[in-house]
N, C-alpha and C positions, 0 to 999 in steps of 0.2 A: 835581575839576571839570574835565572834559575840554574840548578845544577842537576846532574845525573851521575850516579856512581855505578860502575859495572866492573865485573871480572871478565876479561876477554877470553875467547877461545885462542888456542895456539895458532899462530900465523897471521892474526889480524893486524893490519897496519893502519895507522892514522896518518892522513896527509892534509897539510895546510899549505897551499902554494907549492913551493919547491921543497919544503921540509916534510920528511916522512920518518916515522918512528914506529917500531914494533910496540903494539899496545901491551904485550906481555912484559916487555922491559920496564914500562912504567909501573905495571902491576907488581912486579917482583920488588921494585924499589919502594913503592908507596902502599902496597897492600891491595890496591885496586886502581881503577882509572876514574878520574872525575873530570867531566866536561861541562863547560858552562853553556848556557843558552846562546851567549855571544859567539862562542866557537862555531855553533851551527849556523848562526846568522852570517858569520864570516866565511862560510863555505867549507868547513871541515868535511873530508870524505873518508871513506873506508875502502881498503883494497887488500890484496893478499888472500889468505884463506878465510872464507866466511864460515860462520857457525852452521852446524847441521840443525840446531834447534836453539830457541831462546827461552829462558825461564825468568819471569819477573817474580820478585819476592817482596811481599808487603812490608815486613818488619825488619828493622836493622839487625837485631840479634840473630834472626834466622838467616838473613843474607850473609852475615859474617861467618856463622857456623856451618853453613852448607858447604859440602866439599866441592872443589873445583873439578871441571871436566875439560879435557882437551878440545872437544868439539862443540861445547855449549857456551853461549854467552849468557851470563847471569847478571840481571839488572835489578837494582834496588828501586822499588816504587815507594816513595815516602808518602803514604796515605793519599790524600787528595792532591798533592803537589805533583801532577802528572804531565805538565806541559813539556818540560825538558826531556823526561823519559820518552814521551811520545815522539819527540824530534829524533831521538836515537833509534827508536823502533821503526820509524818510517823509512830508515835507511836499509832495513832488512825485511821489507814487507812480504817477500815471497818465501820467507823461512818460517817453518812451523813455530808457533809461540804458545807458551803455557803460563798460567798465572798461579802462583803459590801464595795464598793469603789465608788469613784467619777465616774460620767458618762461623762467622757471625754476621749481624746486619751490616756493619761497616765494611767488612771484607767482601760481602756480596755486592754492595753498592759500588765499591771501588772497582771490582771486576766488571760490573755492568757498564760503568763509566768508561773504562779502558776499551771494552769490546765495541763501543759505538764507533771508535776510530780504527779499531783493529778487529774487524769482524771474524777473522780466522782464529782469534785467541781462544784457547780452551782452558778449562780448569785443570790444575795439577792436584789431583786428590788420590794419593796412593790407596790401593785396596785395603791395606792394613790399618789405615787411619781409623776406621770404624771400631777397631779393637780398643781404642783409647776412650770411647764414650763412657764405659762403665766407671773408670777410675779418674779420668782427667777432664771430663766435660764440666762446664760451669753453668749455673743458672742464668737465664737471660730472657727478657721479654722481647719477642720479635714483633715488629709492627705488622698489622693486618694488611697494610697497603703494599708491602714488599712483594713484588711479583717473582715467583719462583718457577714459572712455567717451563723453562728450559734449563733449570739448574740440576746439579748432581743429586741423586737420591739421598746421599748422606746429609746434604744441606737441608733437604725437605724434611727428613726425619728429625734433625736437630730442631728445626723450627716447630714442628708438631709437638715435640717434647719440651720446648722452651729451654733448650740447652745451646751451648756453643763450645767450639774447640779452638784453642790458640794454636798457631802453626808451630810454635816453639816446642810443644809437647812431643812432636815426632822428629824433630830435626836431628837428634842424635841416634835415632833408630838406624841400625846398620843396613836395614832393608831399603832405605831411601836411595842409596846409590844404585842398587840393583834396579829399583823401580824407574828411576830417571833413564837409565840405559835402555830398559825394556820399552818404555813408551816412545822413546826416540826411534828405536829400531822399528817398532810396529807402525808408527806414523810414516816413517820413510818408506817402508814396504808398501803401505797403502797408496802413497803418492805415486810410486813407480808403476803400480797396476793401473791407475786411472789415467 
C-alpha cells in the first residue's frame, strides 16, 4: 500500500463517499497531506479549487523547504516509488506539471520514467541554476547509454563535464519563488493562446 505526500493548493477538497474535507486543513494540522494507494483504490476524489500548476519534487528535504503557493500543488516523488504519486497526478491530467529533481543520472531517469505516463511533464530548471555549477557541482560519471536528446541544455552540459547538481543547493535561493510564479504565468498564457 504505497503513499504519496503533497502540499495542496488553496481550496482543494478531498472527498470519499459522503465525507469531504479541505485538504488545506489537513495540511495545516499535519504539515502536508498523505494519501495511501488504498484511498485511490477506494475512489477518493478531488473537488473545489484545482491547482493552476503541479510541481513534483524528488528529494524530501527540498520538498519540505520549498515555499508553499496558493495555486500550486506540490507533490513529493520519493525516488523510484512513483506508483501512488502517479495515481494522484492522474487526477489532474489537464493541469500543467513540472518536475524538480536532481540534475544527475538518477534524477534524469526518474523524470523520464514519470514522463512516460505524464507526457506533458516538463523540467523545472530555473535559469539561475547554472550559476551554481562553478561552486556547487559535484563530480559524477554519467553513463553513455543515457539518452539526453530532449533534455535541458544545463543537463547536457553537466553530463559533458561529468558533473551533477543536487536540487537542495538552490532551494533557499530567494529567486525560486519568483521563478515558479513566472513559469506558471508564462505557461498559462501560452495555453490561452493555443
